[in-house]
N, C-alpha and C positions, 0 to 999 in steps of 0.2 A: 877687687878693684878699690881705689882710694880716691881722695878729692882731686888728685892730679892726673887721673886715668883719662886719656884722650883717645883710646882706641887700640886696635890690635895690629901687629906688624908680621911679616914673614909669612903670610897666608899663602898656602900652596895654591898653585893654578887649578881651577876646576870649580865645579858647582858646590857651595856651601850654604848652609841655612844659618843665618845670623839671627841670634835671639838676645832679648835684653828685656829688663823691666826697671821701673822706677821704685824708689822706696819712700816710706813716709818719714816723719821726723824721728821716729823710734828704730829707723833702719829696717823696718819690716818690708819685705819685697811686694810689690803689686803684681798684677797678672802679667805674664810672659807674652811677648809678641815678637814677631821677626818677619824675615823675608829671605827669599832664595836670592843668590847672586852668583854669577859665573865669573870668576876672577881670571884674568890673564896674567901671565908671568910679570912681575915687577910693577903691576897695576896699582895706582893709589886711588882709592875711593874715599869720597869726603861726605859725610852726613851730618847734619846739625841736629842738635838736640832742641826740641821746643818745650820749654818749661811750662807753657801754658796748657799744652795737651799732654805733657809728660810722654812724649813720643819722639822718635826720630821724624824729621821733616822729610816729606816726600820730594820737595824741591831740590833740584839739581843746583850745584854751586856753579858760578860762572867760570869760564875757561880761565879767565884772568885770576880768580881767586884760587883754582886748582893749581895753576902755574906757581903761585905765591906759596902754597903748601909744599909743593915739590921742590922749590927752591930752598925752603927752609926745613927740608927733611931731617937733616943732622940735628937740628935744635928740637924738633918735634920728637926725635927717637926716644929720649928719656922719659917721655910721658906715655909710651906705647908699651903694651904687654906682648910678649912673645906668643904666637900661636902654639897651642898645647900639642905639639908633634907626638907625645907619648899616648895620646888618644886618637891620632889621626888614623891609624890602620885598624882599629877596632870596628 
């Protein structure tokens, strides 16, 4: 991932474990953390990064904010990495 990364797209429906870690100024990764999530087809899930805690916030975005993201989906697309389907069946 790079500085423009904003998430993952084309995640297949079903249960997935989403993991992530922060990095220090030397780009060394910190401890991994994550959560399970059951995705519905074409569902958009928005989580915000909290730089103070260096973790994803557990707060839900408002319905209005989620609608704004969905409306701007095409503009957001270039900042999203595709789901790694080559590893999906493993």
